[in-house]
matplotlib code that plots the C-alpha trace (Angstrom):
import matplotlib.pyplot as plt

x = [-2.8, -5.3, -5.2, -5.7, -8.9, -8.3, -10.3, -12.1, -12.9, -14.6, -18.1, -19.2, -21.8, -19.4, -16.7, -19.1, -20.5, -17.1, -15.8, -19.0, -18.0, -14.6, -15.2, -17.9, -15.5, -13.3, -15.1, -17.5, -14.7, -12.9, -16.2, -17.0, -13.1, -13.9, -17.5, -15.7, -12.6, -15.2, -14.8, -11.1, -8.7, -7.0, -4.3, -5.4, -7.8, -4.3, -2.3, -5.2, -5.7, -2.1, -1.6, -4.8, -2.8, 0.2, -1.7, -3.3, -0.3, 1.7, -1.1, -1.7, 2.4, 4.0, 7.1, 7.5, 11.0, 9.5, 6.3, 8.1, 10.7, 7.4, 6.1, 9.3, 9.6, 5.9, 5.9, 9.7, 8.6, 5.9, 7.0, 4.6, 6.1, 6.8, 9.4, 11.4, 14.0, 14.5, 17.4, 17.6, 17.4, 14.5, 16.9, 19.1, 18.8, 16.4, 15.4, 12.0, 10.2, 9.2, 6.3, 8.4, 10.8, 8.2, 8.6, 12.5, 12.6, 10.6, 12.8, 16.0, 15.1, 13.4, 16.6, 18.9, 17.6, 17.3, 20.4, 22.6, 21.1, 19.2, 21.3, 24.9, 26.0, 29.1, 29.1, 29.9, 31.6, 32.5, 34.6, 31.2, 30.0, 33.5, 33.4, 30.1, 31.1, 34.3, 32.0, 29.8, 32.9, 33.5, 30.1, 30.5, 33.8, 32.2, 29.6, 31.8, 33.6, 30.2, 29.4, 26.1, 27.1, 23.5, 22.3, 25.6, 24.5, 21.2, 22.1, 24.6, 22.5, 20.0, 22.3, 23.2, 19.9, 20.3, 23.6, 21.2, 19.0, 21.2, 23.4, 20.6, 19.0, 22.5, 22.5, 18.3, 18.1, 20.6, 17.7, 15.4, 12.2, 12.8, 14.0, 10.9, 9.1, 10.8, 10.0, 6.2, 6.3, 7.7, 5.0, 2.4, 3.7, 3.5, -0.1, -0.5, 1.6, -0.3, -3.5, -2.9, -0.6, -4.4, -6.3, -4.0, -3.7, -7.7, -8.6, -5.6, -5.1, -2.2, -4.7, -2.3, -2.4, -1.7, 2.2, 3.3, 5.3, 4.0, 5.4, 3.3, 6.6, 6.8, 3.9, 2.0, 3.1, 1.6, 3.0, 1.6, 0.7, -1.7, -3.9, -2.6, -1.9, -2.1, -0.4, -0.5, 2.4, 1.4, 3.4, 2.1, 2.8, 6.5, 6.7, 7.4, 7.1, 11.1, 11.5, 8.2, 10.1, 13.2, 11.3, 10.5, 13.7, 15.0, 11.9, 11.5, 14.4, 13.9, 10.9, 11.8, 14.2, 11.9, 9.2, 12.1, 12.4, 8.5, 6.7, 8.9, 11.7, 9.4, 6.5, 3.0, 2.0, 5.7, 6.4, 2.4, 3.3, 6.5, 4.4, 2.0, 4.9, 6.9, 3.4, 1.7, 5.1, 6.4, 3.0, 3.4, 7.0, 5.4, 2.7, 5.4, 7.0, 10.5, 12.9, 15.9, 14.1, 13.4, 17.4, 18.3, 15.7, 17.0, 20.5, 19.8, 18.2, 21.1, 23.2, 21.0, 20.7, 24.6, 25.5, 22.5, 23.9, 27.6, 26.1, 24.0, 20.7, 19.3, 18.8, 19.0, 15.2, 14.6, 16.8, 14.2, 11.0, 12.4, 12.8, 10.3, 8.0, 9.8, 8.9, 5.6, 5.1, 6.5, 4.3, 1.2, 2.5, 2.9, -0.3, -2.3, -0.5, 1.1, 2.3, 5.4, 6.4, 6.0, 8.1, 11.2, 10.5, 9.1, 10.2, 11.0, 9.9, 13.6, 14.4, 17.6, 18.4, 18.2, 20.3, 23.1, 23.5, 23.3, 26.1, 28.5, 27.6, 28.5, 32.1, 32.8, 31.9, 34.4, 37.1, 37.1, 37.1, 38.6, 39.6, 37.3, 34.4, 32.2, 31.0, 27.7, 24.8, 26.6, 25.9, 22.9, 24.3, 27.7, 25.2, 24.2, 27.8, 28.8, 28.2, 29.7, 30.0, 27.1, 24.4, 25.3, 23.1, 20.0, 17.2, 17.7, 14.4, 15.6, 19.1, 17.5, 15.2, 18.3, 20.1, 17.3, 18.0, 21.1, 22.3, 20.6, 23.8, 24.6, 28.3, 28.5, 27.0, 28.7, 32.2, 31.0, 29.9, 32.4, 35.3, 37.1, 38.3, 33.9, 33.6, 36.4, 34.8, 31.0, 32.0, 34.0, 30.8, 28.8, 31.3, 31.6, 28.0, 27.3, 30.4, 29.3, 27.5, 30.1, 32.8, 30.1, 31.3, 28.4, 24.5, 22.1, 19.7, 18.8, 16.2, 19.0, 21.0, 18.2, 17.3, 21.2, 21.4, 17.9, 18.5, 22.2, 20.4, 18.3, 21.6, 23.2, 19.9, 20.5, 24.6, 22.5, 19.6, 22.7, 23.4, 20.4, 18.5, 19.2, 19.7, 20.4, 19.2, 15.7, 14.0, 15.6, 19.0, 17.0, 16.0, 19.6, 21.0, 17.5, 18.6, 22.6, 21.1, 18.6, 22.0, 24.3, 22.2, 21.4, 24.8, 25.8, 22.5, 23.5, 27.1, 25.5, 23.3, 26.0, 28.4, 25.6, 25.2, 28.5, 28.9, 26.0, 27.5]
y = [57.1, 54.6, 52.5, 48.7, 47.5, 45.1, 42.3, 44.5, 47.0, 44.7, 44.3, 40.2, 40.7, 40.9, 38.8, 36.0, 36.9, 37.4, 34.1, 32.3, 33.9, 32.6, 29.1, 28.7, 30.5, 27.5, 25.1, 25.0, 24.2, 21.8, 19.8, 20.1, 18.8, 15.7, 14.9, 15.2, 12.2, 10.4, 7.7, 7.9, 5.3, 6.0, 6.9, 10.1, 10.8, 10.6, 12.8, 15.5, 15.8, 16.1, 18.7, 20.8, 20.2, 21.7, 24.7, 25.8, 25.2, 27.5, 30.0, 29.6, 29.4, 32.0, 30.4, 28.2, 26.6, 24.9, 23.8, 22.5, 20.7, 19.1, 17.7, 16.0, 14.8, 13.3, 11.8, 10.6, 7.2, 6.5, 4.3, 5.7, 6.1, 6.0, 4.1, 6.7, 4.3, 0.6, -1.4, -5.1, -7.3, -7.7, -5.6, -3.8, -0.1, 1.9, 5.7, 6.5, 9.8, 9.2, 11.4, 13.0, 14.1, 16.9, 18.3, 17.8, 19.6, 22.6, 22.6, 22.6, 25.5, 27.9, 26.7, 27.2, 30.9, 31.8, 30.5, 31.5, 34.2, 36.2, 35.5, 35.5, 32.7, 30.5, 27.0, 25.1, 21.5, 20.3, 17.1, 14.9, 16.5, 16.4, 11.9, 11.8, 13.6, 11.1, 8.1, 9.4, 9.9, 6.2, 5.5, 7.1, 5.5, 2.5, 2.6, 4.0, 0.3, -1.3, -4.5, -2.5, 1.0, 2.1, 0.4, 1.9, 5.1, 5.2, 4.0, 7.1, 9.4, 8.6, 8.6, 12.0, 12.6, 10.8, 13.5, 16.6, 15.7, 15.2, 18.5, 20.4, 19.3, 19.1, 23.2, 23.7, 21.8, 23.9, 26.1, 25.2, 26.0, 23.6, 20.8, 21.0, 21.2, 18.0, 16.1, 17.4, 16.0, 12.6, 12.1, 13.0, 10.4, 8.1, 8.6, 7.9, 4.6, 3.6, 4.3, 2.1, -0.4, -1.0, -1.1, -3.9, -6.0, -5.6, -6.9, -9.4, -7.5, -5.1, -2.3, -1.6, 2.2, 3.0, 3.6, 1.2, -1.3, -3.9, -7.5, -10.6, -12.4, -13.4, -11.6, -14.3, -17.0, -20.4, -22.1, -25.4, -25.9, -28.5, -26.6, -24.2, -20.6, -17.9, -14.9, -11.6, -9.5, -5.7, -3.1, -0.3, 2.9, 0.7, -2.6, -5.0, -5.9, -5.4, -2.2, -1.4, -2.7, -1.0, 2.4, 1.7, 0.8, 4.2, 5.7, 4.1, 4.2, 8.2, 7.8, 5.4, 8.0, 10.9, 8.7, 7.8, 11.5, 11.4, 14.7, 16.6, 17.3, 17.3, 18.8, 16.6, 17.1, 15.8, 13.1, 11.8, 11.2, 9.7, 7.1, 6.6, 5.7, 3.8, 1.6, 1.6, 1.7, -1.8, -3.4, -2.5, -4.2, -7.3, -8.2, -7.2, -10.5, -9.1, -11.3, -8.8, -5.9, -7.9, -8.0, -5.0, -3.0, -5.4, -4.2, -0.4, -0.9, -2.2, 0.5, 3.1, 1.8, 1.3, 4.6, 6.0, 4.7, 5.7, 9.6, 9.8, 9.5, 6.3, 4.6, 1.9, 2.1, 2.5, -0.9, -2.8, -0.8, -1.5, -5.3, -5.8, -4.2, -6.6, -9.4, -8.9, -7.6, -10.8, -13.1, -10.9, -11.1, -15.1, -15.7, -13.1, -13.4, -16.9, -15.8, -14.4, -17.3, -19.5, -17.0, -17.6, -21.6, -22.7, -23.1, -20.2, -21.7, -21.5, -17.8, -18.8, -21.1, -18.9, -16.4, -18.7, -19.5, -15.9, -15.2, -17.6, -16.5, -13.3, -14.3, -15.5, -12.8, -11.1, -13.5, -12.7, -9.0, -8.0, -4.7, -2.8, -5.2, -5.4, -2.3, -0.2, -1.9, -4.4, -7.4, -8.7, -9.2, -11.1, -13.1, -14.5, -15.8, -16.9, -20.1, -21.2, -24.7, -24.9, -24.4, -27.8, -28.8, -26.7, -27.6, -25.4, -23.5, -22.2, -21.0, -19.1, -17.5, -16.5, -15.1, -12.5, -10.8, -9.8, -10.9, -10.5, -8.6, -4.9, -5.1, -8.5, -6.0, -3.2, -5.4, -7.0, -4.2, -1.5, -3.9, -3.6, 0.0, 0.8, -1.4, 0.7, 3.8, 2.4, 1.6, 4.5, 6.5, 4.9, 4.9, 8.6, 9.2, 6.8, 7.8, 12.2, 12.0, 11.0, 13.8, 16.5, 18.3, 20.0, 19.3, 22.3, 20.4, 16.4, 16.3, 17.2, 14.6, 11.8, 13.0, 12.7, 9.0, 7.9, 9.2, 7.3, 4.5, 4.2, 4.0, 1.2, -0.3, -0.1, -1.6, -4.8, -5.0, -4.8, -7.9, -10.2, -7.7, -6.3, -2.4, -1.4, 2.2, 2.1, 3.8, 2.3, 4.0, 7.2, 7.5, 6.5, 9.8, 12.1, 10.5, 11.4, 14.9, 15.0, 14.3, 16.3, 19.1, 18.5, 18.5, 21.5, 23.1, 22.1, 23.3, 26.9, 27.3, 26.2, 28.6, 31.4, 30.9, 30.8, 34.5, 35.5, 34.5]
z = [3.0, 4.1, 6.8, 6.3, 8.2, 11.5, 11.9, 15.0, 12.5, 10.0, 10.4, 10.7, 8.2, 5.6, 6.8, 6.4, 3.0, 2.0, 3.2, 1.8, -1.5, -1.5, -0.5, -3.2, -5.8, -4.9, -3.9, -7.0, -9.7, -7.2, -6.7, -10.8, -11.2, -9.1, -10.6, -14.3, -13.0, -10.9, -13.8, -14.3, -13.0, -9.0, -10.2, -12.0, -9.2, -6.9, -9.4, -9.6, -5.9, -5.2, -7.9, -5.9, -3.0, -4.7, -6.2, -2.3, -1.2, -3.1, -2.6, 1.0, 2.0, -0.4, -0.2, -3.8, -2.9, 0.3, -1.4, -3.7, -1.0, 0.7, -2.4, -3.3, 0.1, 0.4, -2.9, -2.7, -1.8, -4.4, -7.1, -9.7, -12.9, -16.4, -18.4, -20.8, -22.0, -21.7, -22.3, -22.9, -19.5, -17.2, -14.4, -16.8, -15.3, -17.4, -17.2, -15.8, -14.9, -11.4, -9.6, -7.7, -10.5, -11.5, -7.8, -8.1, -11.0, -9.6, -6.6, -8.0, -10.0, -7.6, -5.0, -7.6, -8.6, -5.5, -3.7, -6.9, -8.5, -5.5, -2.7, -4.9, -3.3, -4.3, -5.4, -1.6, -1.9, 1.3, 2.5, 1.9, -1.2, -2.9, -1.7, -2.8, -6.2, -6.2, -6.0, -8.8, -10.8, -10.9, -11.5, -15.0, -15.9, -14.9, -16.9, -20.2, -20.0, -19.3, -20.8, -21.6, -21.9, -22.9, -19.3, -18.0, -19.1, -18.1, -14.5, -14.3, -14.9, -12.4, -9.6, -10.9, -10.1, -6.7, -6.1, -6.9, -4.4, -1.9, -2.7, -2.5, 1.1, 2.4, 2.0, 2.5, 5.7, 7.3, 7.9, 10.8, 9.0, 6.3, 8.3, 10.3, 6.7, 5.7, 8.9, 8.6, 4.9, 5.4, 8.5, 5.6, 3.2, 6.0, 6.5, 2.7, 3.2, 5.8, 4.5, 1.4, 3.3, 5.5, 2.3, 0.2, 3.5, 3.9, 0.7, 0.0, -3.1, -4.5, -5.5, -8.4, -9.7, -13.0, -13.5, -10.7, -11.6, -8.6, -9.0, -8.0, -7.4, -3.7, -2.6, -2.0, 0.3, 1.4, 4.5, 5.4, 9.2, 9.6, 7.4, 4.7, 5.7, 2.7, 3.4, 1.3, 1.2, 1.0, -0.4, -0.4, -2.9, -3.7, -6.4, -3.5, 0.1, 0.5, -0.9, 1.5, 4.6, 3.1, 3.7, 7.1, 8.0, 7.3, 9.3, 12.4, 14.0, 14.2, 15.0, 18.0, 19.0, 18.9, 20.8, 23.2, 24.2, 25.9, 25.9, 28.4, 25.8, 22.4, 21.4, 22.4, 18.8, 17.9, 20.5, 19.6, 15.3, 16.4, 18.8, 15.7, 13.2, 15.7, 16.2, 12.6, 11.1, 13.4, 12.2, 8.3, 9.0, 10.5, 7.5, 4.7, 5.6, 5.0, 6.6, 5.6, 7.0, 10.4, 10.7, 9.5, 12.2, 14.3, 14.1, 13.3, 17.1, 18.5, 17.1, 18.2, 21.9, 21.7, 20.8, 22.8, 25.9, 25.2, 24.8, 27.4, 25.2, 26.1, 29.9, 31.2, 31.9, 28.2, 27.2, 29.4, 28.4, 24.5, 25.4, 27.1, 24.5, 22.0, 23.9, 24.2, 20.5, 19.0, 21.3, 20.1, 16.8, 16.8, 18.4, 16.0, 12.4, 12.3, 9.0, 10.5, 12.8, 10.1, 7.8, 9.9, 10.5, 7.3, 3.5, 1.9, -1.5, -2.6, -1.7, 0.4, -2.2, -5.0, -3.3, -2.3, -6.4, -7.4, -4.8, -6.3, -9.8, -8.4, -6.8, -10.2, -12.3, -9.4, -10.2, -13.6, -13.2, -10.0, -10.0, -12.6, -12.8, -15.8, -16.1, -14.3, -15.9, -17.3, -14.6, -16.3, -19.7, -17.9, -15.8, -19.1, -19.8, -16.6, -15.0, -11.8, -10.8, -8.5, -11.1, -12.3, -9.6, -10.5, -13.7, -16.6, -16.0, -12.6, -14.2, -16.7, -14.2, -12.2, -15.1, -15.8, -12.2, -10.3, -7.1, -3.7, -2.5, -2.7, -2.1, -4.6, -7.0, -6.7, -6.8, -9.9, -11.7, -10.9, -8.9, -5.8, -6.3, -6.6, -3.6, -1.4, -2.4, -1.8, 1.6, 2.5, 1.5, 3.7, 6.8, 6.6, 7.0, 9.6, 11.7, 10.8, 14.0, 16.5, 15.9, 17.2, 20.2, 21.1, 20.3, 20.5, 22.0, 22.9, 20.0, 17.6, 18.7, 18.6, 15.4, 13.8, 15.9, 14.3, 10.9, 11.2, 12.5, 9.4, 7.3, 9.3, 9.0, 5.0, 5.1, 6.9, 4.3, 1.5, 2.7, 2.1, -1.4, -4.2, -4.2, -8.1, -9.3, -8.2, -5.4, -2.5, -3.1, -4.0, -0.6, 0.5, -0.8, 0.4, 4.0, 3.3, 2.5, 5.8, 8.2, 6.1, 6.7, 10.5, 11.3, 9.9, 11.2, 14.8, 13.9, 12.5, 15.6, 18.1, 16.5, 16.7, 20.6, 21.0, 19.4, 21.5, 24.7]

ax = plt.figure().add_subplot(projection="3d")
ax.plot(x, y, z, "-o")
ax.set_aspect("equal")
plt.show()
């Protein structure tokens, strides 16, 4: 039986030659490919680059499920899509194929094959899964009696995809290696996002990619303070600055939590990565000029600090340091980037007025359909036929513009479409995930607890953001269900690890 030669027995010359030949064999076609696509659009160049990364990762790691997971998580906050079905109405939910859906399809198939066929595992549904399924079932019921059945059905299909993502992540992330891979993938996605935002901010242009649905509405602001100050609001790979802000509200509490632990409890690389995300992400949130994002992150951090103090994770010294950093940061921003200060103190170009008018319209729709609502996807059609008294003070053109959209309040939107029954299920779902972290009696480590509390704070931030903006069937609720899966998987991972340690003792 021949033995495999070790590195010490191999001759240096042959090793160098082999590596050189392998590099040329791989590098030559890649160089040729990039020469061919040099004149293609930036979107195609990005897609081909991701495809090469994906193929290289499959070859290098030999873990198909893990590679699909990493690529899905990295591309989840990238809003590049192709519309498949577009119903009537500007904001009526349609059916689109996103970049991340390609990796989700591969992840679902390979994971299901390994989980159900190779490992012979039964379908697992715990209480949280069943509650999420109950909410999803109500969405489908609501779609059936909707004022716009096509839009409702398409939206229900989209939310079914969200549930699938949540379910797979909640089971996969019970393995430590996959949870670490997910965190690394989020960091890689953030790096791409940060570079794109920096390029947009530096050029004052959206630098729109093919397939992006970037809107110009509310992205260029003019403040009059002595002299006119023009501000461009970048959105990164997301279609609006408010969506970018929402993405950051998800990420920043967790990065703050890891940075707070210090290099003594987390590895130096992880700590530096957390500090980088915290600092750069905060700057990105500032230049997004999203007031709702600022308030939501502040609420998330108040929750994190209060819960952390109670559980002993956060010390009074940490609170003093965070407050000092916040005060110094606010002073620096006011001087270096006055648009952020003016965004709060100056005219908001009728943004607040339009929000209150749409809320009044939503309340009228709710009063007319209190229990069941107008059905999933039916808000836009109901808005065309609902005129509250407050609209009489607005110009006909302004009224028409308001009727094109949906109310900038998630809770009112849910109530208007799904009734009080749907609102109760939605609030119960949020509450169950927010309260998930507290009944845990024993944490394997402070790192696990910090991660869980950071993820929970990110969800709390969403509950505040829902007051100020519309969250329909787009990338933001998709990220919410991703974070549901992260938190659920982490709690299960901690429980399994603690149980294993107890048995060993």
